[in-house]
C-alpha positions as CSV (number, residue, x, y, z in Angstrom):
1,M,-126.9,68.0,-111.0
2,S,-129.8,65.7,-111.3
3,R,-133.5,66.3,-111.1
4,P,-133.9,64.3,-107.8
5,F,-131.3,66.4,-106.1
6,Y,-133.4,69.5,-106.8
7,L,-136.5,67.7,-105.4
8,F,-134.6,66.8,-102.3
9,A,-133.3,70.3,-101.9
10,A,-136.9,71.7,-102.3
11,A,-138.2,69.2,-99.7
12,A,-135.5,70.1,-97.3
13,L,-136.3,73.7,-97.6
14,I,-140.0,73.1,-97.1
15,S,-139.6,70.7,-94.1
16,G,-136.9,72.9,-92.5
17,L,-139.4,75.7,-92.0
18,P,-142.1,74.4,-89.7
19,V,-144.9,76.6,-88.4
20,T,-143.7,76.1,-84.8
21,A,-140.2,77.4,-85.7
22,A,-141.7,80.8,-86.5
23,Q,-143.6,80.8,-83.2
24,A,-140.5,79.9,-81.3
25,Q,-138.6,82.8,-82.9
26,D,-141.4,85.2,-82.0
27,E,-141.3,84.0,-78.4
28,G,-137.5,84.4,-78.3
29,E,-136.8,80.7,-77.9
30,R,-133.8,79.1,-79.6
31,Y,-133.7,75.5,-80.6
32,N,-130.9,73.2,-81.8
33,Q,-131.8,70.2,-84.0
34,V,-129.2,67.4,-83.7
35,I,-129.1,63.9,-85.1
36,V,-127.2,61.5,-82.8
37,Y,-126.1,58.0,-83.7
38,G,-126.0,54.9,-81.6
39,D,-125.5,55.5,-77.9
40,D,-124.0,59.0,-78.3
41,P,-125.3,61.4,-75.6
42,C,-127.7,64.1,-76.6
43,P,-126.3,67.6,-75.8
44,Q,-127.9,69.3,-72.8
45,S,-129.9,72.4,-73.4
46,Q,-128.6,75.6,-71.8
47,G,-130.8,78.5,-70.8
48,D,-133.8,79.1,-73.1
49,E,-132.3,76.8,-75.8
50,I,-134.4,73.7,-76.7
51,V,-132.3,70.8,-77.9
52,I,-134.1,68.2,-80.1
53,C,-132.3,65.0,-80.7
54,A,-133.2,62.5,-83.3
55,R,-131.6,59.1,-82.7
56,K,-130.5,56.9,-85.6
57,D,-128.7,53.5,-85.6
58,E,-124.9,53.5,-85.3
59,A,-124.8,51.8,-88.7
60,E,-126.2,55.0,-90.3
61,R,-123.4,57.2,-89.1
62,Y,-121.2,57.2,-92.2
63,R,-123.8,56.2,-94.8
64,I,-125.4,58.4,-97.4
65,P,-128.7,59.8,-96.1
66,E,-131.7,57.6,-96.9
67,P,-133.4,60.2,-99.1
68,L,-130.3,60.3,-101.4
69,R,-129.6,56.5,-101.7
70,G,-130.1,55.1,-105.2
71,I,-131.9,58.1,-106.6
72,D,-129.7,58.5,-109.7
73,N,-130.0,54.9,-110.6
74,P,-132.4,54.5,-113.6
75,E,-133.1,50.9,-112.5
76,S,-134.7,52.1,-109.3
77,E,-137.5,53.9,-111.3
78,S,-140.7,51.8,-111.4
79,W,-142.5,50.8,-114.6
80,N,-145.5,52.9,-113.6
81,E,-143.3,56.0,-113.4
82,K,-141.9,55.4,-116.9
83,V,-145.4,55.1,-118.3
84,L,-146.6,58.2,-116.6
85,A,-143.6,60.0,-118.1
86,Y,-144.8,59.0,-121.6
87,E,-148.2,60.6,-120.9
88,T,-146.6,64.1,-120.9
89,I,-145.2,63.7,-124.4
90,G,-146.9,66.1,-126.6
91,S,-148.3,68.2,-123.9
92,F,-147.5,71.9,-124.2
93,G,-148.9,75.2,-123.2
94,T,-149.7,76.6,-119.8
95,L,-148.8,74.4,-116.8
96,S,-147.1,71.8,-119.1
97,C,-143.5,72.3,-117.8
98,S,-142.2,72.5,-121.3
99,P,-140.3,75.2,-123.3
100,V,-142.9,75.0,-126.0
101,G,-146.0,77.2,-125.9
102,A,-147.0,80.2,-124.0
103,G,-146.7,79.8,-120.2
104,G,-145.2,76.3,-120.5
105,A,-142.6,77.0,-117.9
106,T,-145.3,77.8,-115.3
107,G,-146.0,74.1,-114.8
108,C,-142.4,73.4,-113.7
109,T,-142.8,75.2,-110.4
110,Q,-146.1,73.4,-109.7
111,K,-144.5,70.0,-110.6
112,L,-141.6,70.7,-108.3
113,I,-143.9,71.7,-105.4
114,D,-146.1,68.6,-105.9
115,A,-143.0,66.4,-105.9
116,A,-141.7,68.1,-102.8
117,Y,-145.0,67.7,-100.9
118,A,-145.2,64.0,-102.0
119,E,-141.7,63.4,-100.8
120,R,-142.3,65.1,-97.5
121,T,-145.5,63.2,-96.9
122,N,-144.0,59.8,-97.7
123,G,-140.5,60.5,-96.4
124,T,-139.0,58.5,-93.6
125,D,-136.6,61.3,-92.6
126,V,-136.7,62.9,-89.2
127,R,-139.6,65.4,-88.6
128,F,-138.1,68.1,-86.5
129,S,-141.2,70.2,-86.3
130,E,-143.0,67.4,-84.5
131,L,-140.1,66.9,-82.1
132,I,-140.0,70.6,-81.4
133,D,-143.7,70.7,-80.7
134,A,-143.5,67.7,-78.3
135,E,-140.6,69.3,-76.4
136,R,-142.6,72.6,-76.2
137,Q,-145.7,70.8,-74.8
138,K,-143.5,69.0,-72.3
139,R,-142.1,72.3,-71.0
140,L,-145.5,74.0,-71.0
141,S,-146.9,71.2,-68.8
142,T,-144.3,71.8,-66.1
143,I,-145.0,75.6,-66.2
144,D,-148.6,74.9,-65.0
145,D,-147.4,72.8,-62.1
146,E,-144.8,75.3,-61.1
147,A,-147.3,78.2,-61.3
148,A,-149.8,76.3,-59.1
149,S,-147.2,75.5,-56.4
150,E,-146.0,79.1,-56.5
151,Q,-149.5,80.4,-56.1
152,A,-150.0,78.1,-53.1
153,R,-146.8,79.4,-51.4
154,V,-147.9,83.1,-52.0
155,E,-151.4,82.4,-50.6
156,A,-149.9,80.7,-47.5
157,A,-147.5,83.7,-47.0
158,E,-150.5,86.1,-47.3
159,R,-152.5,84.2,-44.7
160,E,-149.6,84.3,-42.3
161,Y,-149.2,88.0,-42.8
162,F,-152.8,88.8,-42.3
163,Q,-152.9,86.6,-39.1
164,R,-149.9,88.5,-37.7
165,K,-151.4,91.8,-38.6
166,A,-154.7,90.9,-36.9
167,Q,-152.8,89.8,-33.8
168,E,-150.8,93.0,-33.7
169,D,-154.1,95.0,-34.1
170,V,-155.7,93.1,-31.2
171,A,-152.5,93.7,-29.1
172,K,-152.6,97.4,-29.9
173,K,-156.3,97.7,-29.1
174,M,-155.8,95.9,-25.8
175,A,-152.9,98.1,-24.9
176,S,-154.8,101.2,-25.7
177,E,-157.8,100.0,-23.7
178,A,-155.5,99.1,-20.8
179,G,-154.0,102.6,-21.0
180,A,-157.5,104.2,-21.0
181,Q,-158.5,102.3,-17.9
182,K,-155.5,103.4,-16.0
183,D,-156.3,107.0,-16.8
184,D,-159.8,106.6,-15.2
């Protein structure tokens, strides 16, 4: 396996765990991330499930994903990258990502993390965490409207109840006064 494949795998792991996903799991929500191509319909959500669809061109359906295209080709590496690679020749020790020197391997993890963040920042791939957050905000906006209309219905029902109760009390009072006048 090649070095870029590991970078892609690390970036996929990092981008696949958005902060909003943890919040969604705490709230008991489920979401389904789907990539649809061309005019294919997006599956409908069922129950508490949120379906997030990322639409891509029909021409992309059977192609190798963009992040994986041409990575292993040495001609695709820029001249600047080759020069930067020469700068690390002779570096050893802590954070150098080399098998030479004490703590040399500690730099490999940092190098992998830096590359994954750079790829995530500059990547053109779908950002599901943003799509999930947008869908959640859309659902939350409807909750406020529904709550306001429900509150208005409850208040109207309460007013009707209290008016009926007041009328019944007046009727009882009049009946008791009428009964008291008959006794006199």
